[in-house]
C-alpha positions as a Markdown table, in Angstrom:
| # | Residue | x | y | z |
|---|---|---|---|---|
| 1 | Met | -44.4 | 139.8 | -58.2 |
| 2 | Ile | -40.9 | 140.7 | -58.2 |
| 3 | Ser | -40.0 | 139.5 | -61.8 |
| 4 | Gly | -38.7 | 135.9 | -62.0 |
| 5 | Thr | -40.2 | 134.9 | -58.7 |
| 6 | Ser | -43.1 | 132.4 | -58.7 |
| 7 | Leu | -46.4 | 133.3 | -57.2 |
| 8 | Gln | -45.8 | 130.7 | -54.5 |
| 9 | Glu | -42.6 | 132.1 | -53.5 |
| 10 | Thr | -43.8 | 135.7 | -53.7 |
| 11 | Val | -46.6 | 134.8 | -51.1 |
| 12 | Lys | -44.2 | 133.1 | -48.9 |
| 13 | Lys | -41.8 | 136.1 | -49.0 |
| 14 | Thr | -44.6 | 138.7 | -48.5 |
| 15 | Lys | -46.1 | 136.8 | -45.6 |
| 16 | Ser | -42.6 | 136.4 | -43.9 |
| 17 | Gly | -41.8 | 140.1 | -44.4 |
| 18 | Glu | -39.0 | 139.6 | -46.9 |
| 19 | Ile | -41.0 | 141.4 | -49.5 |
| 20 | Ser | -43.5 | 144.1 | -48.5 |
| 21 | Pro | -46.8 | 144.7 | -50.3 |
| 22 | Leu | -45.5 | 148.2 | -51.2 |
| 23 | Asp | -42.5 | 146.5 | -53.0 |
| 24 | Leu | -45.1 | 144.4 | -55.0 |
| 25 | Val | -47.1 | 147.5 | -55.9 |
| 26 | Glu | -44.2 | 149.5 | -56.9 |
| 27 | Asn | -42.9 | 146.6 | -59.1 |
| 28 | Ser | -46.4 | 146.1 | -60.8 |
| 29 | Tyr | -46.7 | 149.9 | -61.7 |
| 30 | Glu | -43.1 | 150.0 | -63.1 |
| 31 | Gln | -43.9 | 146.8 | -65.2 |
| 32 | Ile | -47.2 | 148.4 | -66.3 |
| 33 | Glu | -45.4 | 151.6 | -67.3 |
| 34 | Lys | -42.8 | 149.6 | -69.1 |
| 35 | Asn | -44.9 | 146.9 | -70.9 |
| 36 | Asn | -48.7 | 148.0 | -71.1 |
| 37 | Pro | -48.2 | 150.7 | -73.8 |
| 38 | Ser | -47.2 | 147.8 | -76.4 |
| 39 | Leu | -49.4 | 145.1 | -74.9 |
| 40 | Asn | -52.7 | 147.0 | -74.0 |
| 41 | Ala | -53.3 | 144.4 | -71.4 |
| 42 | Ile | -54.6 | 146.6 | -68.6 |
| 43 | Val | -57.3 | 149.0 | -69.8 |
| 44 | Ser | -58.4 | 150.7 | -66.6 |
| 45 | Leu | -55.8 | 151.6 | -64.0 |
| 46 | Arg | -56.3 | 152.9 | -60.5 |
| 47 | Gln | -54.2 | 155.8 | -59.2 |
| 48 | Lys | -51.0 | 154.4 | -57.7 |
| 49 | Glu | -51.3 | 156.6 | -54.7 |
| 50 | Asp | -54.7 | 155.0 | -53.8 |
| 51 | Val | -53.2 | 151.5 | -54.1 |
| 52 | Val | -50.1 | 152.5 | -52.1 |
| 53 | Lys | -52.4 | 153.8 | -49.3 |
| 54 | Glu | -54.3 | 150.5 | -49.3 |
| 55 | Ala | -51.0 | 148.5 | -49.1 |
| 56 | Asn | -49.8 | 150.7 | -46.2 |
| 57 | Thr | -53.1 | 150.0 | -44.4 |
| 58 | Leu | -52.6 | 146.3 | -44.9 |
| 59 | Cys | -49.1 | 146.4 | -43.7 |
| 60 | Gln | -50.2 | 148.2 | -40.4 |
| 61 | Gln | -52.9 | 145.8 | -39.6 |
| 62 | Arg | -51.7 | 142.7 | -37.5 |
| 63 | Gly | -52.8 | 139.2 | -38.5 |
| 64 | Asn | -53.2 | 140.0 | -42.2 |
| 65 | Glu | -50.2 | 137.8 | -43.2 |
| 66 | Glu | -52.3 | 134.8 | -42.9 |
| 67 | Gln | -54.5 | 136.0 | -45.8 |
| 68 | Leu | -54.0 | 133.7 | -48.9 |
| 69 | Leu | -53.3 | 136.8 | -51.2 |
| 70 | Tyr | -51.7 | 139.0 | -48.7 |
| 71 | Gly | -50.3 | 142.0 | -50.5 |
| 72 | Ile | -50.6 | 140.6 | -54.0 |
| 73 | Pro | -51.5 | 143.1 | -56.7 |
| 74 | Leu | -54.2 | 142.0 | -59.2 |
| 75 | Ala | -56.0 | 143.5 | -62.2 |
| 76 | Ile | -59.6 | 142.2 | -62.6 |
| 77 | Lys | -61.1 | 141.0 | -66.0 |
| 78 | Asp | -63.3 | 143.8 | -67.3 |
| 79 | Leu | -66.5 | 141.7 | -66.7 |
| 80 | Phe | -66.5 | 142.0 | -62.9 |
| 81 | Asp | -67.3 | 145.2 | -61.1 |
| 82 | Val | -64.6 | 147.0 | -59.2 |
| 83 | Glu | -66.0 | 149.9 | -57.2 |
| 84 | Ser | -65.4 | 153.3 | -58.9 |
| 85 | Leu | -63.8 | 151.6 | -62.2 |
| 86 | Pro | -65.7 | 151.2 | -65.3 |
| 87 | Thr | -67.1 | 147.8 | -66.2 |
| 88 | Thr | -67.3 | 147.9 | -69.9 |
| 89 | Phe | -67.4 | 144.2 | -71.2 |
| 90 | Gly | -65.3 | 145.7 | -73.9 |
| 91 | Trp | -68.4 | 147.4 | -75.3 |
| 92 | Pro | -68.2 | 151.1 | -76.4 |
| 93 | Ser | -71.7 | 152.1 | -75.1 |
| 94 | Leu | -70.6 | 150.9 | -71.6 |
| 95 | Lys | -67.5 | 153.0 | -71.5 |
| 96 | Asn | -69.0 | 155.2 | -68.6 |
| 97 | Asn | -70.6 | 152.3 | -66.6 |
| 98 | Ile | -69.0 | 153.0 | -63.3 |
| 99 | Ala | -69.4 | 150.3 | -60.7 |
| 100 | Lys | -71.0 | 151.4 | -57.4 |
| 101 | Lys | -69.8 | 148.3 | -55.6 |
| 102 | Asn | -67.4 | 145.3 | -55.9 |
| 103 | Ser | -68.7 | 142.1 | -57.4 |
| 104 | Ile | -68.5 | 139.0 | -55.1 |
| 105 | Ile | -65.2 | 137.7 | -56.7 |
| 106 | Val | -63.4 | 141.1 | -56.2 |
| 107 | Glu | -64.8 | 141.3 | -52.6 |
| 108 | Arg | -63.4 | 137.8 | -51.8 |
| 109 | Val | -59.9 | 138.5 | -53.2 |
| 110 | Ile | -59.8 | 141.8 | -51.3 |
| 111 | Asn | -60.8 | 140.0 | -48.1 |
| 112 | His | -57.8 | 137.6 | -48.8 |
| 113 | Gly | -55.3 | 140.6 | -48.9 |
| 114 | Ala | -55.2 | 141.4 | -52.7 |
| 115 | Leu | -54.6 | 144.8 | -53.9 |
| 116 | Ile | -56.7 | 145.8 | -57.0 |
| 117 | Leu | -54.8 | 147.9 | -59.5 |
| 118 | Gly | -57.3 | 148.0 | -62.4 |
| 119 | Lys | -59.0 | 146.0 | -65.2 |
| 120 | Thr | -57.8 | 143.7 | -67.9 |
| 121 | Asn | -58.9 | 143.8 | -71.5 |
| 122 | Ile | -61.3 | 141.3 | -73.1 |
| 123 | Pro | -63.0 | 140.9 | -76.5 |
| 124 | Glu | -66.5 | 142.4 | -76.7 |
| 125 | Leu | -68.8 | 140.8 | -74.3 |
| 126 | Ala | -66.0 | 138.3 | -73.6 |
| 127 | Leu | -66.9 | 136.4 | -76.8 |
| 128 | Gly | -64.0 | 135.4 | -78.9 |
| 129 | Ser | -60.7 | 133.7 | -78.9 |
| 130 | His | -58.7 | 136.9 | -79.4 |
| 131 | Thr | -58.7 | 139.9 | -77.2 |
| 132 | Lys | -59.8 | 142.9 | -79.1 |
| 133 | Asn | -62.6 | 145.3 | -79.2 |
| 134 | Tyr | -63.8 | 148.7 | -80.4 |
| 135 | Leu | -63.4 | 150.4 | -77.0 |
| 136 | Phe | -59.8 | 149.5 | -76.1 |
| 137 | Gly | -58.3 | 147.8 | -79.1 |
| 138 | Thr | -56.2 | 144.8 | -79.3 |
| 139 | Thr | -54.1 | 143.1 | -76.7 |
| 140 | Ser | -50.9 | 141.7 | -77.8 |
| 141 | Asn | -49.0 | 138.6 | -76.8 |
| 142 | Ala | -46.3 | 139.3 | -74.2 |
| 143 | Phe | -43.8 | 137.2 | -76.1 |
| 144 | Asp | -44.4 | 138.6 | -79.7 |
| 145 | Asn | -46.5 | 141.9 | -80.1 |
| 146 | Ser | -47.5 | 140.8 | -83.6 |
| 147 | Lys | -49.2 | 137.7 | -82.2 |
| 148 | Ser | -52.6 | 137.2 | -80.4 |
| 149 | Ala | -52.9 | 137.0 | -76.6 |
| 150 | Gly | -55.8 | 134.7 | -77.2 |
| 151 | Gly | -59.2 | 135.3 | -75.4 |
| 152 | Ser | -61.3 | 136.0 | -73.8 |
| 153 | Ser | -58.9 | 136.5 | -70.8 |
| 154 | Gly | -56.2 | 137.8 | -73.0 |
| 155 | Gly | -55.5 | 140.9 | -71.1 |
| 156 | Ala | -55.2 | 138.9 | -67.9 |
| 157 | Ala | -52.6 | 136.5 | -69.6 |
| 158 | Ser | -50.4 | 139.2 | -71.1 |
| 159 | Ala | -50.4 | 141.0 | -67.9 |
| 160 | Val | -49.1 | 138.0 | -66.0 |
| 161 | Ala | -46.7 | 136.8 | -68.7 |
| 162 | Ser | -45.1 | 140.4 | -68.6 |
| 163 | Ser | -44.9 | 140.5 | -64.9 |
| 164 | Met | -47.4 | 143.4 | -64.5 |
| 165 | Ile | -49.2 | 141.2 | -62.0 |
| 166 | Pro | -48.3 | 137.8 | -60.5 |
| 167 | Ile | -51.8 | 136.2 | -60.9 |
| 168 | Ala | -55.0 | 137.1 | -62.7 |
| 169 | Asp | -58.6 | 136.2 | -62.6 |
| 170 | Gly | -60.5 | 135.0 | -65.6 |
| 171 | Ser | -63.6 | 133.3 | -66.8 |
| 172 | Asp | -63.9 | 130.2 | -68.9 |
| 173 | Met | -66.8 | 128.6 | -70.5 |
| 174 | Met | -65.2 | 127.5 | -73.7 |
| 175 | Gly | -61.4 | 128.0 | -73.0 |
| 176 | Ser | -61.5 | 131.8 | -72.4 |
| 177 | Cys | -58.9 | 131.3 | -69.6 |
| 178 | Arg | -57.1 | 128.2 | -70.8 |
| 179 | Asn | -56.6 | 129.5 | -74.4 |
| 180 | Pro | -54.8 | 132.7 | -73.4 |
| 181 | Ala | -52.9 | 130.9 | -70.8 |
| 182 | Ala | -51.5 | 128.4 | -73.4 |
| 183 | Phe | -50.7 | 131.3 | -75.8 |
| 184 | Ser | -48.6 | 132.9 | -73.1 |
| 185 | Asn | -46.8 | 130.0 | -71.6 |
| 186 | Leu | -48.9 | 130.1 | -68.5 |
| 187 | Tyr | -51.1 | 127.8 | -66.5 |
| 188 | Gly | -54.8 | 128.4 | -66.8 |
| 189 | Phe | -57.1 | 126.6 | -64.4 |
| 190 | Arg | -61.0 | 126.2 | -64.8 |
| 191 | Pro | -62.5 | 124.7 | -61.7 |
| 192 | Thr | -65.7 | 122.6 | -61.9 |
| 193 | Pro | -69.1 | 124.6 | -61.5 |
| 194 | Gly | -69.9 | 125.0 | -57.8 |
């Protein structure tokens, strides 16, 4: 997302060619470099060169502009597998649990044109209303580093609120998406099961 532009407008501009997926990737990595050291929202980050290569491939293929998430950079909650990245659940003993393939949600967003940058922080085993764990530490609120980002999708909320990524996935059984969204002045949506 180019800071200050809504996701809807970003998607529209990307599909029309006004903004390129490469512009979005570049902007995300700039915002991550600027904001992540104080927020600790993204805990596993892919090499920029690899994501740029995927963005170039996306740009060269015709017909991709109709994908729902064409060129949109995302970081996935550290509950879901992203091939070649650790899936830790915020648990120290799983720090070397490298995914061999993508989970179904990751495959689906990639098939819709998303570019995966990395993983967002969660409380241990995604249990808790504040995002902190012994493996990666605490995620701060994007508006005040001394405040909580909420949980369990606190890394996702702080990453979106600080313009590192324009949209994030989350999981929500007891407010894990809605709570951090509210803490970060965002909209969190929990669909019904099925």
